[in-house]
C-alpha positions as CSV (number, residue, x, y, z in Angstrom):
1,X,104.0,108.7,80.9
2,X,99.9,109.5,81.0
3,X,98.8,107.8,83.8
4,X,101.0,109.7,86.2
5,X,98.7,112.9,86.4
6,X,95.3,110.8,87.3
7,X,97.8,109.2,89.2
8,X,99.1,111.9,91.1
9,X,95.6,113.6,91.1
10,X,94.3,110.4,93.0
11,X,97.6,110.9,95.6
12,X,96.5,114.9,96.2
13,X,92.7,114.3,96.4
14,X,93.1,111.1,99.1
15,X,90.3,109.3,100.3
16,X,87.6,111.1,103.1
17,X,86.9,108.5,105.7
18,X,83.9,109.3,107.9
19,X,84.9,110.1,111.8
20,X,81.7,108.7,113.5
21,X,81.7,105.4,110.9
22,X,85.2,105.1,112.2
23,X,84.6,105.2,116.0
24,X,81.8,102.7,115.1
25,X,84.4,100.5,113.6
26,X,86.5,100.6,116.5
27,X,84.0,99.7,119.4
28,X,83.0,96.6,117.6
29,X,86.5,95.7,117.0
30,X,87.5,96.7,120.5
31,X,84.5,95.1,122.4
32,X,85.1,91.8,119.5
33,X,88.7,91.3,120.9
34,X,88.4,91.4,124.8
35,X,85.4,88.9,124.1
36,X,88.1,86.4,121.6
37,X,90.5,87.3,124.5
38,X,88.1,85.9,127.6
39,X,86.7,82.6,125.3
40,X,90.1,81.9,124.7
41,X,91.4,82.3,128.2
42,X,88.8,80.2,129.0
43,X,89.2,77.5,127.1
44,X,93.0,77.5,128.1
45,X,92.9,78.1,131.6
46,X,95.3,80.5,131.4
47,X,96.4,83.6,129.5
48,X,98.5,84.1,126.3
49,X,100.6,86.9,124.7
50,X,99.2,86.3,121.1
51,X,101.6,88.6,120.0
52,X,104.5,86.5,121.1
53,X,105.6,84.0,118.2
54,X,107.7,82.4,121.0
55,X,104.1,81.9,123.2
56,X,102.2,81.0,120.2
57,X,104.6,78.3,118.3
58,X,104.5,76.6,122.7
59,X,101.0,77.4,122.5
60,X,100.2,75.3,118.8
61,X,103.0,72.5,118.7
62,X,103.4,71.8,122.1
63,X,100.1,72.4,124.5
64,X,98.0,71.8,121.1
65,X,99.6,69.5,119.1
66,X,99.0,70.8,116.0
67,X,100.8,70.2,113.1
68,X,104.6,71.8,113.1
69,X,104.7,74.2,110.2
70,X,108.4,75.6,108.7
71,X,109.1,78.4,107.1
72,X,109.9,77.8,103.6
73,X,113.8,76.8,102.9
74,X,115.5,78.7,99.9
75,X,117.9,75.3,99.3
76,X,117.3,71.6,100.8
77,X,120.5,72.4,103.1
78,X,119.3,75.8,104.5
79,X,118.0,74.2,108.6
80,X,114.2,74.2,109.3
81,X,113.0,76.8,111.7
82,X,109.2,76.4,112.9
83,X,106.6,79.5,112.3
84,X,103.7,79.8,113.8
85,X,102.9,83.1,111.1
86,X,99.9,83.8,109.3
87,X,100.5,81.4,106.8
88,X,100.9,78.9,109.0
89,X,97.7,79.5,110.8
90,X,96.2,79.2,107.0
91,X,97.2,75.8,106.2
92,X,96.6,74.7,109.7
93,X,93.2,75.8,109.9
94,X,92.7,73.4,106.2
95,X,94.1,70.9,108.2
96,X,92.2,71.0,111.2
97,X,89.7,72.3,112.8
98,X,90.1,73.7,116.2
99,X,88.5,76.4,118.2
100,X,91.1,78.1,119.5
101,X,93.0,77.7,116.2
102,X,90.0,79.8,114.6
103,X,89.3,82.6,117.9
104,X,93.7,82.8,117.3
105,X,93.1,83.6,113.6
106,X,90.2,85.6,114.7
107,X,91.9,87.8,116.7
108,X,94.9,88.5,115.0
109,X,93.2,89.6,112.4
110,X,91.4,91.9,114.9
111,X,94.4,93.3,116.5
112,X,95.4,93.9,112.8
113,X,92.7,95.6,112.1
114,X,92.5,98.0,115.2
115,X,96.1,99.0,115.3
116,X,96.9,99.2,111.3
117,X,93.6,99.8,109.4
118,X,91.5,101.6,111.4
119,X,94.2,103.7,113.6
120,X,94.9,105.7,110.7
121,X,96.8,109.6,110.6
122,X,93.9,111.9,108.6
123,X,94.7,115.1,107.2
124,X,92.4,117.8,109.0
125,X,89.8,117.8,106.1
126,X,89.7,113.7,107.7
127,X,91.5,112.3,104.4
128,X,93.5,110.2,103.6
129,X,96.5,110.0,101.2
130,X,98.8,106.9,99.3
131,X,101.1,107.5,96.5
132,X,100.1,105.3,93.7
133,X,103.4,103.1,91.9
134,X,102.4,103.3,88.1
135,X,105.0,101.1,86.7
136,X,104.2,97.9,88.6
137,X,103.9,96.2,92.1
138,X,105.6,92.7,93.7
139,X,102.9,91.9,95.6
140,X,101.9,88.5,97.4
141,X,101.2,85.3,94.5
142,X,97.8,85.2,95.7
143,X,94.6,85.6,93.1
144,X,91.3,85.4,94.1
145,X,91.8,84.3,97.6
146,X,94.3,81.4,96.1
147,X,98.0,81.1,96.4
148,X,99.1,80.3,92.7
149,X,102.4,78.5,94.3
150,X,104.7,79.3,97.1
151,X,107.3,82.0,95.7
152,X,107.2,85.0,98.5
153,X,106.4,87.4,95.7
154,X,106.4,88.1,91.8
155,X,105.7,91.1,89.1
156,X,102.2,92.2,88.9
157,X,103.1,92.7,85.7
158,X,102.0,96.6,85.3
159,X,99.1,96.9,87.9
160,X,99.6,99.7,89.9
161,X,100.7,99.2,93.7
162,X,100.2,102.1,96.4
163,X,102.5,102.9,99.7
164,X,102.9,105.7,102.3
165,X,102.5,109.0,100.5
166,X,106.1,111.6,100.2
167,X,104.1,114.1,99.8
168,X,101.1,114.0,102.6
169,X,101.3,112.3,105.6
170,X,98.0,110.9,106.1
171,X,97.1,107.0,106.3
172,X,98.1,103.1,107.0
173,X,100.1,103.8,103.1
174,X,99.1,101.1,101.1
175,X,95.5,102.2,100.4
176,X,94.8,99.1,98.0
177,X,95.6,96.3,101.0
178,X,92.5,97.6,102.9
179,X,90.1,95.0,104.2
180,X,86.5,94.9,103.8
181,X,85.6,95.9,107.1
182,X,88.2,98.8,107.0
183,X,86.9,100.1,103.7
184,X,83.8,100.7,105.6
185,X,85.0,104.0,107.1
186,X,85.2,105.2,103.7
187,X,81.8,107.2,103.1
188,X,80.3,109.0,100.0
189,X,79.0,112.1,100.3
190,X,74.9,113.1,101.0
191,X,73.4,112.5,97.8
192,X,76.5,110.4,96.5
193,X,76.9,106.6,96.1
194,X,80.3,104.7,95.5
195,X,80.5,103.5,91.8
196,X,82.9,100.2,91.4
197,X,83.8,99.1,87.9
198,X,85.8,96.3,86.8
199,X,86.3,94.2,84.0
200,X,84.8,91.0,84.2
201,X,86.3,87.2,84.6
202,X,89.4,89.8,82.2
203,X,92.4,87.1,83.1
204,X,90.1,84.0,82.0
205,X,88.5,86.0,78.7
206,X,92.7,86.5,77.8
207,X,93.5,83.5,78.4
208,X,90.7,81.4,76.7
209,X,92.1,83.3,73.7
210,X,95.5,83.0,73.8
211,X,94.7,79.2,73.7
212,X,91.8,79.5,71.4
213,X,89.2,77.8,73.7
214,X,86.3,77.9,70.9
215,X,84.0,77.0,73.2
216,X,84.8,79.6,75.8
217,X,85.6,82.3,73.3
218,X,82.1,81.9,72.7
219,X,80.3,81.8,75.9
220,X,81.9,85.4,76.2
221,X,80.7,86.6,73.3
222,X,77.5,85.5,73.5
223,X,77.5,86.9,77.3
224,X,78.9,89.8,76.8
225,X,77.1,92.9,77.0
226,X,74.2,90.2,78.5
227,X,72.7,91.4,82.0
228,X,72.8,88.2,84.5
229,X,69.4,87.5,84.5
230,X,70.6,86.1,80.5
231,X,73.9,84.7,81.5
232,X,72.6,82.8,84.6
233,X,69.5,81.6,82.1
234,X,71.8,80.7,79.4
235,X,74.5,78.8,81.8
236,X,77.1,81.0,80.3
237,X,79.4,80.6,83.4
238,X,82.9,80.3,82.4
239,X,84.0,77.7,85.8
240,X,80.2,75.6,85.1
241,X,81.3,74.9,81.2
242,X,84.8,74.0,82.7
243,X,83.4,71.9,85.1
244,X,80.6,70.3,82.5
245,X,84.4,69.4,80.2
246,X,85.9,67.8,82.9
247,X,83.4,65.7,84.3
248,X,81.8,65.1,81.2
249,X,78.0,66.4,81.8
250,X,75.6,69.0,80.7
251,X,76.4,72.0,81.9
252,X,72.7,72.2,83.9
253,X,73.6,69.0,85.9
254,X,77.4,70.5,87.1
255,X,77.3,70.0,91.0
256,X,78.2,72.8,93.2
257,X,81.5,71.0,93.8
258,X,81.9,70.4,90.5
259,X,82.1,73.9,90.1
260,X,84.4,74.8,92.5
261,X,87.2,72.5,91.7
262,X,86.8,73.7,88.0
263,X,87.4,77.0,89.6
264,X,90.5,76.4,91.6
265,X,91.5,74.8,88.9
266,X,91.3,76.9,86.2
267,X,92.3,79.7,88.3
268,X,96.0,77.7,89.1
269,X,96.5,75.7,85.9
270,X,96.1,79.0,83.5
271,X,99.6,79.5,85.8
272,X,100.8,76.0,86.0
273,X,100.4,75.1,89.5
274,X,101.1,72.0,90.9
275,X,99.5,68.6,92.9
276,X,100.7,69.9,96.2
277,X,99.0,73.3,95.6
278,X,95.7,72.1,94.4
279,X,95.4,69.3,97.2
280,X,96.2,72.6,99.4
281,X,93.6,74.5,97.0
282,X,91.0,72.1,97.7
283,X,92.2,70.5,100.8
284,X,92.2,66.8,99.1
285,X,94.6,64.3,98.8
286,X,97.5,64.5,97.0
287,X,96.2,61.3,94.0
288,X,92.7,63.1,94.6
289,X,94.6,67.0,93.3
290,X,97.1,64.3,90.6
291,X,93.6,62.5,89.2
292,X,91.7,66.6,89.0
293,X,95.0,68.1,86.9
294,X,94.7,65.1,84.5
295,X,91.4,65.4,84.0
296,X,91.5,69.0,83.1
297,X,94.9,68.8,81.4
298,X,92.4,66.3,79.3
299,X,89.6,68.3,79.0
300,X,91.7,71.3,77.8
301,X,95.3,70.1,75.8
302,X,95.4,73.9,74.2
303,X,96.5,75.0,77.8
304,X,100.2,72.5,77.7
305,X,100.7,73.6,74.2
306,X,100.2,77.2,75.0
307,X,103.1,76.7,78.1
308,X,105.0,74.9,75.3
309,X,104.8,77.3,72.9
310,X,105.8,80.5,76.1
311,X,109.3,78.2,76.9
312,X,109.7,78.4,73.3
313,X,109.7,82.2,73.2
314,X,112.2,82.3,76.0
315,X,114.8,80.0,74.6
316,X,115.0,81.5,71.8
317,X,114.6,85.9,72.8
318,X,114.0,85.7,76.6
319,X,111.5,88.2,75.6
320,X,107.3,87.9,75.6
321,X,104.7,90.6,74.4
322,X,101.5,91.5,75.9
323,X,98.3,92.1,73.7
324,X,99.4,95.8,73.7
325,X,102.7,95.7,72.8
326,X,104.3,96.0,75.9
327,X,107.4,93.7,75.7
328,X,108.9,91.8,79.2
329,X,112.8,90.4,79.4
330,X,112.5,86.9,81.2
331,X,116.0,87.1,82.9
332,X,115.9,84.7,86.0
333,X,117.2,81.2,85.9
334,X,115.4,78.5,83.8
335,X,113.4,76.2,85.5
336,X,109.6,76.1,86.8
337,X,109.8,79.3,89.1
338,X,110.5,81.9,85.4
339,X,107.7,79.4,83.1
340,X,105.4,80.6,86.3
341,X,106.0,84.1,85.8
342,X,106.3,84.2,82.0
343,X,102.6,82.1,82.1
344,X,100.9,85.0,84.2
345,X,102.7,87.9,82.4
346,X,100.5,88.1,78.9
347,X,97.4,87.7,80.8
348,X,98.0,89.8,83.8
349,X,99.4,93.1,82.0
350,X,97.4,92.9,79.5
351,X,94.7,93.1,81.7
352,X,96.7,95.5,84.0
353,X,97.1,97.6,80.8
354,X,93.5,97.4,79.7
355,X,92.3,99.2,83.3
356,X,95.0,101.7,83.7
357,X,94.2,103.0,79.7
358,X,90.4,103.5,80.8
359,X,91.2,104.9,83.2
360,X,93.9,107.0,81.9
361,X,91.0,107.6,79.1
362,X,88.3,108.6,81.7
363,X,90.3,110.7,83.7
364,X,91.2,112.9,79.9
365,X,87.7,112.7,78.9
366,X,85.5,113.3,81.8
367,X,87.6,114.1,84.4
368,X,85.3,117.3,84.7
369,X,81.9,115.2,85.8
370,X,83.4,111.8,86.9
371,X,84.5,111.4,89.9
372,X,87.4,109.9,90.1
373,X,88.6,108.2,93.5
374,X,90.9,105.2,93.9
375,X,92.1,102.5,91.2
376,X,92.3,99.3,92.8
377,X,94.3,96.5,90.8
378,X,91.0,95.1,88.7
379,X,88.6,97.9,89.4
380,X,88.1,101.6,89.4
381,X,85.8,103.4,91.5
382,X,83.9,106.7,91.2
383,X,81.8,109.1,93.2
384,X,78.8,109.8,91.5
385,X,75.3,111.4,92.4
386,X,72.5,108.8,92.9
387,X,70.7,110.9,90.3
388,X,72.7,110.6,87.7
389,X,74.0,106.9,88.3
390,X,72.8,105.0,85.4
391,X,74.2,107.8,83.1
392,X,77.6,107.8,84.5
393,X,78.0,103.9,84.4
394,X,77.3,104.2,80.8
395,X,79.6,106.8,80.3
396,X,82.3,104.7,82.6
397,X,81.5,101.4,80.6
398,X,81.3,102.7,76.7
399,X,85.4,104.3,77.7
400,X,86.0,100.9,79.1
401,X,84.6,99.6,75.9
402,X,88.5,98.9,74.6
403,X,89.5,96.4,72.2
404,X,91.8,93.5,72.2
405,X,93.4,91.4,69.5
406,X,95.0,88.4,69.0
407,X,96.5,86.9,66.2
408,X,93.9,89.0,63.9
409,X,90.7,88.3,66.4
410,X,89.4,91.2,68.0
411,X,87.6,90.8,71.3
412,X,86.5,93.0,74.4
413,X,85.9,92.4,77.9
414,X,82.7,93.3,79.8
415,X,82.4,95.7,82.5
416,X,80.9,94.7,85.7
417,X,79.4,97.3,88.5
418,X,79.0,97.8,91.9
419,X,76.9,100.3,93.8
420,X,77.5,101.2,97.8
421,X,77.1,104.0,100.5
422,X,80.7,103.2,100.7
423,X,83.8,101.5,99.6
424,X,83.2,98.2,101.7
425,X,79.7,98.0,101.2
426,X,78.8,97.4,97.1
427,X,75.8,95.4,95.5
428,X,76.0,94.0,92.1
429,X,74.0,97.0,89.6
430,X,73.4,96.9,85.9
431,X,72.5,99.2,83.9
432,X,69.3,100.4,83.1
433,X,68.9,100.2,79.0
434,X,66.5,102.8,77.7
């Protein structure tokens, strides 16, 4: 209930769009669209309506001979249906490198950008409005660009979503899903900047305490509050440490490829992704994915033990509690889908609640001197005067410093800042201490 007032304030306040910047982005998108259409016509020697599913399927699977993609079936007996939707294009692009495919993907993104995100109705004061749904969102099962499993959707356990405003009919609806290019038209007034505050590697921190990974807990404790230069110098990088443990090499010797593998596996296996998902994400053979899984579990046996504890709790009560004590009943059919949802509940809902508590505290304590403008799942955005940037960031960091406790251990998740002239143009920012 405490979230309602700041949510309504954000909804009614809206977010300013710079008309000149929007026009510039629209013109750039239009020019590039024309270029892509000409390039595709030259490559294909004919015109194709890329918005037509039938014509696109014919082009991809018959004319170009690319591997046919099918919609996910709910049962094994269901008829297989060919698709050329956005998911199919992504999978094809991971499997093959083709100049036509690459241009089609870019073209479809530009069309969506132009018709959906840039072409929005604005209020007389050039603002867009959205409705925040504070009881939680149902979102595509994707985390940091990584598809966690092949379900169509999942509950995000307390994170806000947004939809078309029922009060002020200006905007495209879901404000939170704006791509980075479209975010550039949401600019700060002269003398002000956008300040983004989010929790650093929040779910990884929570999971490290849930599974009692002593090495990672020590790393997060040492890194807390330290400048990025110190973190880089000391090698306090969760993905490098994961890779070092997996491949049994010193942290300093971890290669970029090994770090990438460690990062992918950490994001995936906290929620029990299978070898097929890993193979798809790493673009490797299934046998290699199985090897990486075996290597990771051998280096982090605590994870499987934690998953077993979650299943035991579900057997007894079908109920889990996050680190703030909020409970959730899991009443779906018993099986892997239920387990994956349960594994994700505590870290995701804890981080979601943490951010929402910070937002409410900022609104209640500093609503008169800190201009809240946006909530974006894992981040809070404010407009601050350039001359007051450092002081305002200090206030925000202090409010966001909320203790978490697990089995008598109290810990904090650090806050990361970025700053820029618009929502879509942000650079890392570090607080200058006195």
